C-alpha positions as CSV (number, residue, x, y, z in Angstrom):
1,M,78.3,36.2,34.0
2,R,76.5,33.1,32.8
3,V,79.9,31.3,32.3
4,W,80.8,32.4,35.7
5,K,77.7,31.1,37.3
6,R,78.2,27.7,35.6
7,A,81.8,27.4,36.9
8,T,80.6,28.5,40.3
9,G,78.0,25.7,40.3
10,V,80.5,23.0,39.1
11,L,82.8,24.0,41.8
12,K,80.3,23.7,44.5
13,D,79.2,20.3,43.3
14,R,82.8,19.2,43.4
15,C,83.3,20.5,47.0
16,S,80.0,18.7,48.1
17,I,81.1,15.3,46.6
18,L,84.7,15.7,48.2
19,A,83.0,16.5,51.6
20,A,80.6,13.5,51.2
21,K,83.7,11.0,50.4
22,L,85.4,12.1,53.6
23,S,82.5,11.7,55.8
24,P,82.1,8.5,58.0
25,Y,79.7,5.8,57.4
26,G,76.7,5.7,59.9
27,A,73.0,5.1,60.1
28,C,72.4,8.2,58.2
29,R,75.3,8.6,56.2
30,N,76.6,6.6,53.2
31,P,79.3,8.4,51.3
32,D,78.9,6.5,48.2
33,L,75.1,7.1,48.0
34,E,75.7,10.7,48.9
35,T,78.0,11.2,45.8
36,V,75.4,9.8,43.4
37,V,72.6,12.0,45.0
38,I,74.9,15.1,44.6
39,K,75.7,14.3,40.8
40,A,71.8,13.6,40.3
41,T,71.1,17.2,41.7
42,S,73.9,19.1,40.3
43,H,73.7,22.9,39.4
44,D,73.7,22.1,35.5
45,E,70.4,23.5,34.1
46,H,70.7,21.7,30.8
47,G,68.9,18.8,32.0
48,M,68.3,15.8,34.4
49,D,71.1,13.4,34.9
50,Y,69.4,10.4,34.3
51,K,72.3,8.2,34.7
52,N,72.9,9.0,38.2
53,V,69.2,9.2,38.9
54,Q,69.0,5.5,37.8
55,K,71.9,4.7,40.1
56,V,70.0,6.1,43.1
57,F,67.0,4.1,42.2
58,Q,69.2,1.0,42.1
59,W,70.4,1.6,45.7
60,L,66.8,1.6,46.6
61,R,65.9,-1.6,44.7
62,T,69.0,-3.1,46.5
63,S,67.6,-2.6,49.9
64,P,65.1,-0.4,51.5
65,I,67.7,0.4,54.2
66,Y,69.2,2.9,51.9
67,L,66.1,5.1,52.0
68,K,67.1,6.9,55.3
69,P,70.5,8.0,54.3
70,L,69.1,8.9,50.9
71,L,66.6,11.0,52.5
72,C,69.0,12.5,54.9
73,V,71.5,13.8,52.3
74,L,68.6,15.1,50.1
75,S,67.2,16.9,53.0
76,I,70.5,18.6,53.6
77,R,71.1,19.4,50.0
78,M,67.7,20.9,49.7
79,T,67.7,22.8,52.8
80,R,71.1,24.5,51.9
81,T,70.5,25.5,48.4
82,S,69.2,28.7,47.0
83,N,69.5,27.6,43.4
84,W,66.3,26.8,41.4
85,V,68.2,24.1,39.4
86,V,69.3,21.9,42.3
87,A,65.8,22.5,44.0
88,L,64.0,21.3,41.2
89,K,66.1,18.3,40.5
90,G,65.8,17.3,44.1
91,L,62.0,17.5,43.7
92,M,61.9,15.5,40.5
93,L,64.2,12.8,42.4
94,I,61.8,12.3,45.3
95,H,59.0,12.4,42.9
96,G,60.7,9.2,41.3
97,I,61.1,7.7,44.7
98,F,57.3,7.8,45.3
99,C,56.9,5.4,42.6
100,F,58.8,2.6,44.6
101,D,56.4,0.3,46.5
102,I,58.3,0.7,49.6
103,P,56.4,0.9,53.1
104,M,58.8,3.3,54.4
105,V,58.3,5.7,51.6
106,Q,54.5,5.3,52.1
107,K,54.7,6.0,55.8
108,M,57.1,8.9,55.5
109,G,54.5,11.7,55.8
110,R,55.6,15.2,55.3
111,L,58.8,15.7,53.3
112,P,62.0,15.9,55.1
113,F,62.7,19.5,53.9
114,D,60.6,22.6,53.2
115,L,60.6,24.5,50.1
116,S,57.3,26.3,50.4
117,Q,59.1,29.7,50.8
118,F,62.0,28.9,48.3
119,S,63.5,31.8,46.7
120,D,66.4,31.7,44.3
121,G,69.3,33.8,45.6
122,H,71.3,34.1,42.4
123,L,68.5,35.9,40.1
124,S,66.7,39.2,40.6
125,P,63.2,39.2,41.9
126,E,62.0,40.2,38.2
127,K,63.5,37.2,36.8
128,G,63.4,34.7,39.6
129,W,59.9,34.8,40.6
130,V,58.7,32.4,37.8
131,F,61.1,30.0,39.0
132,N,60.2,30.5,42.5
133,T,56.5,29.9,41.9
134,F,57.3,26.8,39.9
135,I,59.6,25.3,42.7
136,R,56.8,26.1,45.5
137,S,53.9,24.7,43.5
138,Y,55.8,21.7,42.9
139,F,56.9,21.1,46.5
140,A,53.2,21.7,47.6
141,Y,51.9,18.8,45.4
142,L,54.5,16.4,46.5
143,D,54.3,17.3,50.1
144,H,50.4,16.8,50.0
145,R,50.9,13.4,48.1
146,S,53.3,12.2,50.7
147,V,50.8,13.2,53.6
148,N,48.0,11.4,51.7
149,S,50.2,8.2,51.3
150,R,50.7,8.1,54.9
151,N,47.1,8.5,55.7
152,D,46.2,5.7,53.0
153,A,48.7,3.4,54.8
154,K,47.3,4.1,58.2
155,K,43.9,3.1,56.8
156,L,45.2,0.1,55.3
157,Q,47.0,-0.9,58.6
158,N,43.6,-0.4,60.7
159,K,41.7,-2.8,58.3
160,K,44.3,-5.7,58.6
161,G,42.9,-8.6,60.4
162,K,39.5,-7.6,59.8
163,E,36.9,-8.8,57.3
164,C,37.0,-7.0,53.8
165,E,34.5,-4.1,54.2
166,E,33.2,-2.1,51.4
167,A,33.8,1.7,51.5
168,T,31.0,3.8,52.7
169,L,29.3,6.1,50.2
170,L,30.6,9.2,52.3
171,E,34.2,7.7,52.0
172,E,34.1,7.3,48.2
173,L,32.7,10.8,47.7
174,N,35.6,12.1,50.0
175,N,38.1,10.2,48.0
176,L,36.8,11.7,44.5
177,A,36.8,15.2,46.1
178,E,40.5,14.6,47.2
179,L,41.4,13.4,43.7
180,Q,39.8,16.6,42.4
181,K,41.8,18.7,44.8
182,T,44.9,16.8,43.7
183,I,44.4,17.5,40.0
184,D,43.9,21.3,40.8
185,M,47.2,21.3,42.5
186,L,48.9,19.7,39.7
187,M,47.7,22.1,37.1
188,Q,49.2,24.8,39.2
189,I,52.6,23.5,38.5
190,K,53.3,25.3,35.1
191,P,55.6,28.2,33.8
192,R,54.1,31.5,34.6
193,S,56.0,33.3,31.8
194,D,57.6,32.6,28.5
195,V,60.5,34.7,29.4
196,N,63.7,32.5,30.5
197,M,61.2,29.4,31.2
198,N,61.8,27.7,28.0
199,V,64.7,25.4,29.3
200,V,64.9,21.6,29.1
201,L,64.8,21.0,32.8
202,I,61.4,22.8,33.1
203,L,60.2,20.7,30.4
204,E,61.2,17.7,31.9
205,A,59.7,18.6,35.1
206,M,56.4,19.2,33.1
207,D,56.6,15.7,31.6
208,C,56.6,14.3,35.1
209,V,53.5,16.4,36.1
210,I,51.6,15.8,32.8
211,D,52.0,11.9,33.6
212,E,50.9,12.4,37.0
213,I,47.7,14.3,35.8
214,V,46.9,11.5,33.5
215,D,47.1,9.0,36.3
216,V,45.3,10.8,38.8
217,Y,42.4,11.9,36.4
218,G,42.2,8.3,35.2
219,K,41.4,7.1,38.8
220,F,38.9,9.9,38.9
221,S,37.1,9.1,35.6
222,K,36.9,5.2,36.6
223,E,34.8,6.1,39.8
224,I,32.8,9.3,39.3
225,N,29.9,8.0,37.4
226,R,29.4,4.9,39.6
227,V,29.6,6.8,42.7
228,L,27.2,9.3,41.6
229,L,24.9,6.6,40.6
230,R,25.1,5.0,43.9
231,V,24.3,8.5,45.6
232,C,21.1,8.6,43.4
233,D,20.1,5.3,44.6
234,I,21.0,5.2,48.3
235,G,22.2,8.8,49.2
236,G,20.9,11.1,51.6
237,K,21.1,14.8,51.8
238,E,24.7,15.0,52.9
239,E,25.9,12.6,50.2
240,A,23.8,14.5,47.5
241,S,25.2,17.7,48.4
242,I,28.7,16.4,48.5
243,G,27.9,14.7,45.0
244,F,26.3,17.7,43.6
245,D,29.4,19.9,44.3
246,I,31.7,17.1,42.8
247,A,29.4,16.8,39.5
248,R,29.5,20.7,39.2
249,K,33.3,21.1,39.5
250,T,33.8,17.9,37.2
251,K,32.5,20.2,34.1
252,S,34.6,23.1,35.0
253,Q,37.6,21.2,35.7
254,G,37.3,19.3,32.5
255,E,37.3,22.5,30.5
256,K,40.7,23.7,32.5
257,L,42.3,20.4,31.9
258,T,41.6,20.8,28.1
259,M,43.1,24.2,28.2
260,H,46.1,23.1,30.4
261,F,47.1,20.4,27.9
262,E,46.9,22.8,25.0
263,F,48.9,25.1,26.8
264,C,51.5,22.2,27.3
265,K,51.5,21.4,23.9
266,E,52.4,25.2,22.8
267,I,55.4,25.3,25.4
268,G,56.7,22.0,24.0
269,V,56.5,19.5,26.7
270,L,58.6,16.5,25.9
271,N,55.5,14.2,26.4
272,N,53.2,13.5,23.6
273,C,50.7,15.6,25.7
274,V,47.5,13.6,24.8
275,C,44.6,14.9,27.0
276,P,42.8,12.3,28.5
277,K,39.0,11.7,27.8
278,I,37.0,14.4,29.6
279,V,34.3,13.0,32.1
280,E,30.8,14.0,31.1
281,I,28.2,14.1,33.8
282,D,24.5,13.2,32.9
283,E,22.2,16.1,33.4
284,E,19.5,13.5,34.8
285,E,21.8,12.5,37.4
286,V,22.5,16.1,38.5
287,E,18.6,16.9,38.7
288,E,18.4,13.8,40.8
289,L,21.0,15.1,43.1
290,K,19.2,18.3,43.4
291,K,15.8,16.6,44.4
292,I,17.6,14.6,47.0
293,M,19.3,17.7,48.3
294,N,15.8,19.4,48.7
295,G,14.4,16.6,50.6
296,G,12.8,14.7,48.0
297,E,10.3,15.6,45.4
298,E,7.3,17.8,46.4
299,K,3.8,16.6,46.0
300,A,1.0,18.8,44.6
301,I,-2.9,18.6,44.6
302,V,-4.6,19.7,41.6
303,V,-8.5,19.9,41.4
304,R,-10.1,19.1,37.8
305,D,-13.1,21.1,37.6
306,N,-16.0,19.3,36.2
307,S,-18.3,21.7,37.7
308,K,-21.5,23.1,36.7
309,Q,-23.1,26.6,37.7
310,V,-26.5,26.1,39.1
311,E,-29.0,28.8,40.2
312,I,-30.8,27.9,43.3
313,N,-33.0,30.6,44.8
314,G,-31.5,33.3,42.8
315,L,-27.9,32.4,43.9
316,M,-25.1,30.7,41.6
317,T,-23.8,27.8,43.1
318,V,-21.1,25.6,41.8
319,V,-21.6,21.9,41.8
320,T,-18.7,19.3,41.4
321,D,-18.6,15.6,41.5
322,H,-14.9,14.7,40.9
323,W,-11.9,15.3,42.6
324,E,-8.4,14.0,41.4
325,V,-4.9,14.0,43.1
326,F,-2.2,14.5,40.6
327,L,1.3,13.5,41.5
328,D,4.3,15.3,40.5
329,D,6.6,12.6,39.4
330,V,6.1,11.0,42.8
331,I,4.5,7.7,43.8
332,V,2.4,8.3,47.0
333,D,1.7,5.2,49.1
334,V,-2.0,4.5,49.6
335,E,-3.2,3.3,52.9
336,K,-3.7,-0.3,53.1
337,Q,-5.9,-2.0,55.5
338,H,-7.2,-5.6,56.0
339,N,-11.0,-6.2,56.5
340,S,-12.5,-8.7,58.7
341,N,-12.5,-11.3,56.0
342,G,-8.8,-10.9,55.5
343,T,-8.8,-9.6,52.3
344,L,-6.8,-6.1,51.4
345,T,-8.8,-3.0,50.9
346,I,-6.9,-0.1,49.2
347,V,-8.6,3.4,50.1
348,D,-9.1,5.2,46.9
349,P,-7.0,8.5,47.1
350,N,-8.9,10.1,44.2
351,N,-11.4,11.8,46.3
352,P,-9.7,13.4,49.7
353,F,-13.0,13.4,51.3
354,V,-13.8,9.6,51.1
355,D,-11.9,9.0,54.5
356,E,-11.0,11.8,56.9
357,T,-8.2,9.7,58.2
358,F,-6.6,9.6,54.7
359,S,-3.6,12.0,54.4
360,I,-1.8,13.1,51.3
361,V,1.6,13.1,53.4
362,P,2.7,9.6,53.9
363,Y,3.7,8.5,57.2
364,N,6.9,6.6,57.6
365,P,7.4,5.2,61.1
366,V,10.9,5.0,62.2
367,Q,12.0,1.4,62.9
368,H,15.1,0.0,64.6
369,Y,16.6,3.6,65.1
370,D,19.6,3.5,67.3
371,L,20.1,6.7,69.3
372,P,23.5,8.3,68.8
373,D,26.0,8.3,71.4
374,L,26.3,12.1,72.0
375,I,29.0,11.8,74.5
376,S,31.5,10.6,72.1
377,L,30.4,13.0,69.4
């Protein structure tokens, strides 16, 4: 049965190559390029044909005009196939295409084919579900990455001709959250069972995925601490809330990432599989984010009792001569006034009864506040 399956796959590839060679040239058709793509995505499950993969990449290096016919033939082949080997090789091929700094690739958007509901037509459901899940997870990540690349290209295009503007704190936080989401999607691409999954092609695909995880987590590690420090310095409640969620997830995600790399070592991924250094978040920063989320630190008034009990006309009376205000890790602005001589007078806050106009709650007048445009919201 296995020999018959291989023979059938070889026959299908030869028929596809023959049909490609007989097809006419056009804006979306290039028989020579199609032949190379078919060979690179053959039915042979023993491994990727890197010789023909490099030939495909050489076409792209020659000129970006070959991207369109490449995507056309790849889309047709992915749409028609019901073989997990061909589907996986196609995903690995387009993953490599993303590495090219070609504007057309960055602006592509959604992938030109859909494997979100892929199902192998040659395996029983009991044997095929692990391969189907692997293909669907890999496709979901690549489709997500392609959409993000297009959005980033649009943002870059909008900033052209303008002065270089620093990214807002909210934009930086959203970028970190997006990187965390991407890492989660990458960790979903893994063998779900040891049965029939220990094949070279799966390990080669995992090698590509691991490289991607290291790259994305490296970007996240480079920015996380700097952005959280910025939130503690100038962030408001919204930024602190997002930053707190990111900091909380960073710890749990780091633990999952360590376990994921250990799993990859056990299954024999071709990569050296060295786990990147896990990010550690300072607990003081986390506590600071909590305080900002709660609207700032609360102030408390505590009275130190230096009182004496005195008996007056048979009644016990408590007499105290000292009041103190203790601040709970908060600096409270004292009221400052200028007297007639022009010197600065500071009202002593130790006794709240010194001046009835004194208030423990500081008054911060709003200055230069622009009303929001409610119509455009």
